[in-house]
DOKEMI-406872 format. One record per atom (N, C-alpha, C): x, y, z. Coordinates in steps of 0.1 Angstrom, whole numbers, padded with zeros to 4 digits, always signed. Layout:
<pts>
XYZ...
</pts>
This chain:
<pts>
-0203-0254-0875-0210-0256-0887-0221-0266-0886-0223-0271-0873-0233-0282-0871-0247-0279-0876-0251-0266-0874-0265-0262-0878-0265-0253-0890-0253-0252-0897-0252-0243-0908-0262-0246-0920-0264-0259-0923-0273-0262-0933-0287-0258-0930-0291-0260-0918-0305-0256-0914-0307-0241-0915-0296-0234-0910-0297-0219-0910-0297-0214-0925-0290-0221-0933-0290-0217-0947-0303-0219-0954-0310-0230-0950-0323-0233-0955-0333-0223-0950-0332-0218-0938-0341-0208-0932-0340-0195-0940-0328-0191-0943-0326-0178-0950-0331-0179-0964-0328-0191-0970-0333-0193-0984-0349-0192-0984-0355-0199-0975-0370-0199-0974-0375-0185-0972-0369-0177-0964-0374-0163-0962-0373-0155-0974-0361-0156-0981-0359-0148-0993-0369-0153-1004-0371-0166-1005-0381-0171-1016-0395-0167-1013-0398-0164-1000-0411-0159-0997-0414-0145-1002-0403-0138-1006-0404-0124-1010-0403-0122-1025-0397-0131-1032-0395-0130-1046-0395-0144-1053-0399-0145-1065-0399-0157-1073-0386-0158-1081-0378-0147-1082-0367-0147-1090-0356-0156-1085-0350-0164-1094-0340-0173-1090-0326-0168-1096-0317-0164-1088-0305-0158-1093-0295-0168-1101-0290-0162-1111-0279-0169-1118-0265-0165-1113-0264-0153-1109-0252-0147-1104-0254-0141-1090-0243-0142-1082-0243-0135-1069-0231-0125-1070-0234-0113-1066-0224-0102-1066-0222-0097-1052-0209-0096-1048-0206-0089-1035-0199-0076-1038-0205-0065-1033-0200-0052-1036-0192-0047-1024-0179-0043-1026-0170-0039-1015-0171-0024-1013-0161-0019-1005-0161-0005-1001-0161+0004-1013-0171+0013-1012-0172+0024-1022-0178+0019-1036-0183+0007-1036-0187+0001-1049-0202-0003-1049-0210+0005-1042-0224+0001-1040-0234+0005-1050-0230+0011-1061-0239+0017-1071-0244+0008-1082-0240-0004-1082-0243-0013-1093-0258-0017-1094-0264-0017-1082-0278-0021-1082-0288-0012-1089-0284+0000-1092-0293+0009-1100-0295+0003-1114-0287-0006-1119-0289-0012-1132-0299-0023-1132-0303-0028-1121-0312-0039-1120-0327-0035-1122-0335-0043-1129-0349-0041-1131-0357-0051-1123-0370-0047-1120-0379-0056-1113-0372-0061-1100-0366-0052-1093-0358-0056-1081-0365-0055-1068-0360-0063-1059-0365-0063-1045-0353-0061-1036-0355-0052-1026-0344-0049-1017-0348-0054-1003-0338-0062-0996-0341-0068-0983-0329-0064-0974-0332-0056-0963-0321-0053-0954-0316-0066-0948-0303-0066-0946-0296-0078-0940-0303-0082-0927-0306-0072-0919-0312-0075-0905-0325-0082-0906-0332-0082-0917-0344-0090-0919-0342-0104-0922-0330-0108-0927-0328-0121-0932-0322-0130-0921-0328-0141-0918-0323-0150-0908-0308-0154-0910-0300-0152-0900-0286-0155-0901-0277-0145-0907-0282-0134-0913-0274-0124-0919-0270-0114-0908-0258-0109-0909-0253-0099-0900-0252-0085-0907-0254-0074-0899-0254-0061-0905-0240-0055-0903-0235-0048-0914-0222-0042-0913-0223-0028-0907-0213-0025-0899-0212-0011-0894-0201-0003-0901-0196-0008-0912-0186-0001-0920-0191+0009-0929-0185+0021-0929-0189+0032-0939-0189+0027-0953-0199+0030-0960-0201+0027-0975-0206+0013-0977-0209+0006-0967-0215-0008-0968-0230-0007-0964-0239-0006-0974-0253-0003-0971-0260-0014-0963-0256-0027-0965-0262-0038-0958-0276-0041-0963-0277-0042-0976-0290-0046-0983-0287-0056-0993-0296-0066-0993-0296-0077-1004-0306-0073-1015-0301-0072-1027-0309-0068-1038-0310-0079-1048-0322-0083-1053-0324-0093-1063-0332-0087-1074-0326-0088-1087-0333-0082-1098-0328-0087-1111-0333-0082-1122-0330-0086-1135-0320-0077-1142-0310-0083-1149-0301-0075-1157-0303-0081-1171-0311-0075-1179-0316-0081-1192-0322-0094-1189-0317-0105-1194-0324-0118-1193-0318-0127-1181-0309-0121-1173-0303-0128-1163-0307-0122-1149-0308-0131-1139-0312-0127-1126-0300-0126-1117-0299-0115-1110-0286-0112-1102-0290-0109-1088-0283-0116-1079-0284-0113-1064-0272-0104-1061-0274-0093-1055-0263-0083-1052-0263-0080-1037-0252-0082-1031-0249-0078-1017-0243-0064-1017-0251-0054-1012-0246-0041-1011-0238-0040-0998-0225-0044-0998-0217-0044-0986-0216-0058-0980-0207-0059-0971-0204-0072-0965-0200-0069-0950-0199-0080-0942-0194-0079-0929-0179-0085-0929-0171-0081-0920-0157-0084-0920-0153-0091-0906-0143-0099-0907-0138-0105-0894-0133-0094-0884-0128-0083-0889-0123-0073-0880-0134-0066-0872-0146-0067-0877-0158-0062-0869-0161-0071-0857-0155-0083-0856-0158-0092-0846-0166-0104-0850-0169-0105-0863-0177-0116-0868-0169-0128-0871-0174-0140-0868-0167-0152-0872-0168-0153-0887-0159-0161-0893-0159-0163-0907-0171-0171-0912-0177-0179-0903-0190-0185-0907-0200-0174-0909-0200-0164-0901-0210-0153-0903-0206-0145-0916-0193-0142-0917-0188-0134-0929-0193-0141-0942-0192-0154-0942-0194-0161-0955-0208-0167-0956-0216-0165-0946-0230-0171-0947-0238-0167-0959-0237-0154-0963-0244-0151-0976-0240-0158-0988-0228-0163-0989-0224-0171-1000-0231-0184-1000-0233-0190-0988-0241-0202-0987-0255-0200-0992-0261-0189-0989-0274-0186-0993-0275-0184-1008-0265-0177-1014-0265-0175-1028-0266-0189-1035-0258-0198-1031-0258-0211-1037-0271-0218-1035-0277-0217-1023-0290-0224-1020-0301-0218-1029-0300-0205-1032-0310-0199-1041-0308-0202-1055-0297-0208-1059-0295-0213-1073-0284-0206-1081-0277-0197-1075-0266-0190-1082-0255-0200-1086-0250-0197-1098-0239-0206-1103-0226-0199-1103-0225-0185-1104-0213-0178-1104-0214-0167-1093-0202-0165-1086-0201-0154-1077-0191-0144-1082-0194-0132-1082-0185-0121-1085-0183-0113-1072-0170-0113-1068-0167-0106-1055-0158-0094-1058-0161-0083-1052-0153-0071-1054-0148-0066-1041-0138-0058-1042-0132-0052-1029-0123-0040-1033-0120-0033-1023-0109-0023-1023-0096-0029-1018-0085-0025-1023-0072-0031-1018-0061-0021-1019-0050-0024-1012-0038-0017-1013-0029-0023-1023-0023-0015-1032-0014-0020-1043+0000-0020-1038+0006-0032-1038+0020-0034-1034+0030-0036-1046+0024-0040-1058+0032-0041-1070+0035-0027-1075+0048-0023-1076+0051-0010-1080+0046-0005-1094+0041-0015-1102+0036-0011-1115+0021-0008-1114+0015-0010-1103+0000-0008-1101-0002+0006-1095-0012+0013-1100-0015+0027-1096-0029+0028-1089-0030+0038-1081-0043+0041-1075-0054+0043-1086-0065+0035-1084-0076+0036-1094-0076+0025-1104-0065+0017-1104-0064+0005-1113-0074-0006-1108-0078-0014-1118-0087-0025-1115-0078-0038-1117-0079-0047-1108-0071-0060-1109-0081-0071-1108-0080-0081-1117-0087-0094-1116-0078-0104-1108-0084-0111-1099-0077-0120-1091-0074-0133-1099-0061-0137-1099-0057-0149-1105-0055-0160-1094-0052-0155-1082-0049-0164-1071-0050-0156-1058-0049-0163-1047-0048-0155-1034-0040-0163-1024-0036-0155-1013-0029-0160-1002-0038-0157-0990-0040-0167-0981-0048-0165-0969-0039-0163-0957-0037-0151-0953-0029-0148-0941-0038-0142-0929-0050-0146-0930-0060-0141-0919-0058-0149-0906-0051-0161-0907-0050-0169-0895-0063-0177-0892-0072-0176-0902-0086-0182-0900-0090-0188-0913-0099-0198-0912-0105-0204-0923-0120-0207-0921-0129-0203-0930-0143-0205-0927-0147-0220-0927-0139-0229-0931-0143-0243-0931-0138-0251-0919-0132-0244-0909-0127-0251-0897-0140-0256-0889-0139-0268-0884-0151-0273-0877-0157-0285-0884-0167-0291-0878-0174-0303-0885-0178-0299-0899-0177-0308-0908-0181-0306-0922-0194-0313-0925-0203-0305-0931-0216-0311-0936-0215-0313-0951-0216-0326-0954-0214-0330-0969-0225-0324-0977-0236-0320-0971-0247-0314-0979-0243-0300-0984-0233-0294-0978-0228-0280-0982-0216-0281-0990-0208-0292-0989-0196-0293-0997-0186-0303-0991-0175-0306-0998-0166-0317-0994-0157-0313-0982-0152-0322-0974-0144-0320-0963-0131-0312-0967-0125-0317-0979-0112-0311-0983-0113-0306-0997-0119-0294-0999-0121-0288-1012-0108-0285-1019-0107-0288-1032-0094-0285-1039-0094-0270-1042-0082-0264-1040-0081-0249-1042-0071-0246-1054-0069-0256-1063-0059-0253-1074-0064-0243-1084-0077-0240-1084-0083-0230-1093-0094-0222-1086-0091-0214-1075-0102-0208-1068-0109-0197-1077-0103-0192-1087-0109-0182-1096-0110-0189-1110-0122-0189-1115-0124-0197-1127-0117-0191-1139-0108-0199-1145-0100-0194-1156-0107-0190-1168-0118-0198-1171-0126-0194-1183-0133-0181-1181-0138-0178-1169-0144-0165-1166-0134-0154-1166-0122-0157-1161-0111-0147-1162-0109-0143-1176-0108-0153-1185-0105-0150-1199-0117-0141-1205-0129-0144-1201-0141-0136-1206-0139-0122-1201-0136-0120-1189-0135-0106-1184-0123-0099-1191-0112-0106-1193-0101-0100-1200-0104-0095-1214-0112-0104-1221-0116-0100-1234-0126-0088-1234-0135-0088-1225-0144-0076-1223-0136-0064-1221-0126-0064-1212-0117-0053-1209-0110-0048-1221-0105-0057-1229-0098-0053-1242-0108-0046-1251-0119-0052-1253-0129-0046-1262-0134-0033-1257-0136-0031-1244-0141-0018-1239-0130-0008-1236-0117-0012-1238-0106-0004-1236-0105+0000-1221-0107-0009-1212-0106-0007-1198-0093-0014-1193-0084-0007-1187-0072-0012-1182-0075-0022-1171-0070-0035-1173-0073-0045-1163-0060-0053-1160-0056-0052-1148-0044-0060-1143-0048-0074-1138-0039-0082-1137-0041-0096-1131-0031-0099-1121-0035-0104-1109-0025-0107-1099-0030-0115-1087-0022-0114-1077-0024-0122-1065-0029-0113-1053-0040-0117-1047-0045-0109-1035-0042-0116-1022-0036-0109-1013-0034-0115-1000-0044-0109-0990-0050-0118-0982-0060-0114-0972-0054-0114-0958-0056-0102-0951-0052-0101-0937-0065-0097-0929-0064-0099-0916-0076-0096-0908-0079-0081-0907-0069-0073-0905-0071-0058-0903-0075-0056-0888-0081-0045-0885-0085-0034-0894-0074-0023-0897-0063-0024-0889-0052-0014-0892-0046-0017-0905-0041-0007-0912-0033-0009-0924-0019-0014-0920-0012-0018-0930+0001-0025-0928+0012-0015-0925+0023-0020-0918+0035-0013-0916+0044-0014-0929+0054-0006-0930+0063-0007-0941+0070-0021-0942+0073-0026-0930+0079-0040-0929+0070-0051-0934+0057-0049-0930+0047-0059-0934+0044-0058-0949+0044-0046-0955+0042-0045-0970+0054-0052-0977+0066-0050-0972+0078-0057-0978+0076-0073-0977+0072-0077-0965+0070-0091-0963+0059-0097-0972+0048-0090-0973+0037-0095-0982+0040-0095-0997+0048-0085-1001+0052-0084-1015+0062-0096-1018+0071-0098-1008+0081-0109-1010+0074-0122-1010+0062-0123-1004+0055-0136-1004+0048-0139-1017+0048-0129-1026+0042-0131-1039+0029-0124-1041+0025-0115-1032+0012-0108-1034+0014-0095-1042+0004-0091-1050+0004-0079-1057-0005-0068-1049-0015-0073-1042-0024-0064-1035-0028-0070-1022-0032-0062-1012-0036-0067-0999-0049-0061-0995-0057-0069-0989-0071-0065-0984-0075-0073-0972-0087-0070-0968-0093-0075-0955-0105-0083-0958-0107-0088-0970-0120-0096-0973-0117-0106-0984-0127-0109-0991-0127-0117-1004-0123-0132-1002-0111-0134-0996-0106-0148-0996-0116-0157-0988-0121-0153-0977-0131-0163-0970-0143-0166-0979-0148-0156-0986-0160-0158-0994-0156-0167-1006-0144-0166-1011-0141-0175-1023-0138-0189-1018-0132-0191-1006-0131-0204-1001-0144-0211-0999-0154-0204-0994-0167-0210-0993-0174-0212-1006-0171-0203-1016-0177-0205-1029-0171-0218-1035-0158-0220-1034-0152-0233-1039-0159-0245-1032-0160-0244-1019-0166-0255-1011-0180-0257-1015-0187-0247-1019-0201-0248-1023-0204-0252-1037-0193-0251-1046-0195-0254-1060-0198-0242-1068-0196-0230-1063-0198-0218-1071-0185-0215-1079-0187-0211-1091-0175-0205-1099-0173-0191-1095-0161-0186-1094-0158-0173-1088-0150-0164-1097-0153-0151-1097-0145-0141-1103-0142-0131-1091-0130-0126-1090-0126-0116-1080-0121-0104-1087-0126-0092-1084-0122-0080-1089-0119-0070-1078-0108-0063-1079-0104-0054-1068-0100-0040-1074-0104-0030-1067-0099-0016-1071-0087-0013-1062-0076-0008-1068-0065-0004-1060-0067+0010-1055-0069+0011-1042-0073+0024-1037-0062+0032-1030-0050+0026-1028-0039+0033-1023-0026+0025-1027-0015+0032-1029-0003+0026-1033+0006+0024-1021+0009+0011-1018+0016+0007-1006+0030+0004-1009+0038+0014-1012+0052+0012-1015+0060+0016-1003+0067+0007-0996+0073+0009-0983+0083+0022-0983+0090+0024-0994+0099+0035-0994+0093+0048-0998+0080+0048-1001+0073+0061-1005+0059+0060-0999+0058+0055-0987+0045+0053-0981+0039+0066-0975+0026+0068-0979+0019+0080-0974+0007+0075-0966+0003+0083-0956-0009+0079-0948-0021+0078-0957-0030+0069-0953-0043+0067-0961-0055+0066-0952-0065+0073-0956-0078+0074-0947-0089+0066-0955-0099+0063-0947-0111+0056-0954-0117+0065-0964-0116+0079-0962-0122+0088-0972-0114+0087-0985-0101+0085-0984-0093+0083-0996-0097+0070-1004-0099+0059-0996-0102+0046-1001-0116+0047-1009-0126+0053-1002-0139+0054-1008-0138+0063-1021-0131+0074-1021-0130+0083-1032-0123+0075-1044-0113+0068-1042-0106+0060-1053-0116+0049-1058-0123+0043-1049-0132+0032-1054-0143+0038-1062-0149+0050-1057-0159+0056-1065-0155+0060-1079-0142+0065-1080-0137+0069-1093-0136+0058-1103-0133+0046-1098-0131+0034-1106-0144+0027-1109-0154+0030-1101-0167+0023-1101-0173+0022-1115-0173+0032-1123-0180+0031-1137-0174+0020-1145-0160+0019-1146-0154+0008-1153-0156-0006-1147-0156-0006-1134-0158-0019-1127-0172-0024-1130-0182-0015-1129-0196-0018-1131-0198-0023-1146-0191-0017-1155-0192-0021-1169-0187-0035-1171-0176-0038-1164-0170-0052-1165-0180-0062-1160-0186-0059-1148-0195-0068-1142-0208-0070-1150-0213-0059-1155-0225-0060-1164-0223-0068-1176-0211-0066-1183-0208-0073-1195-0206-0088-1192-0199-0091-1181-0196-0106-1179-0209-0113-1175-0218-0106-1168-0231-0112-1165-0238-0115-1178-0238-0106-1187-0245-0108-1200-0238-0119-1209-0225-0121-1208-0218-0129-1217-0213-0142-1212-0212-0144-1199-0206-0156-1193-0214-0168-1196-0208-0179-1199-0215-0192-1201-0218-0198-1188-0230-0202-1185-0234-0208-1172-0234-0223-1173
</pts>
């Protein structure tokens, strides 16, 4: 992390050379959830490969484009896709865009993902808001020298997901009649899906869903002083005694089906959240 501040400033400077818009919100779109940017007006699209320090994703359904535009009177920065540790990227690379969001002026990060549902009450296509998480990636993006210009050495993680924002999303879901679950997300490195024994272990550890992202970005958001909302679409049911094979095509299809309701939640919380 020794030159992380300088690299963050370089990326910020490049993006500011292309647009005068200053984002209020940063949104990370996960697998199968890349359609939200069509709602933005006066937008600019920047390929990740053009931005200093950004890495390009090779994962299906991750476009690898940074979009900045207006949603009514609020400015939104949207990452169409992300990179993952299982692609061979360090967590510093995975979370670098979060640093840039903060440098550009964002106050709230909304992170989305696909996940496997281990809670037997959760069904394929359900949307869950994250109340907490468990990091079982064996990695942490804050390991190494700390630069106080980016955040504190020992950030407090007692509330990684902003409870006031969670309440706002829950109220929107009730008003819009969108089923919204709340639970705990456990992050693993991947890329293989879990065995039956691993699902039993993760469920016993207190997790409701499992995925391969989100947690590193939220750790860095907390370190940076960004308030966070986490939303995940349950794309497969991971019940050890009734486990069925799952493909990336199944995951994308389930995420696409849930996308309209997820996009509505994101759009409404951007409009209504107090900054």
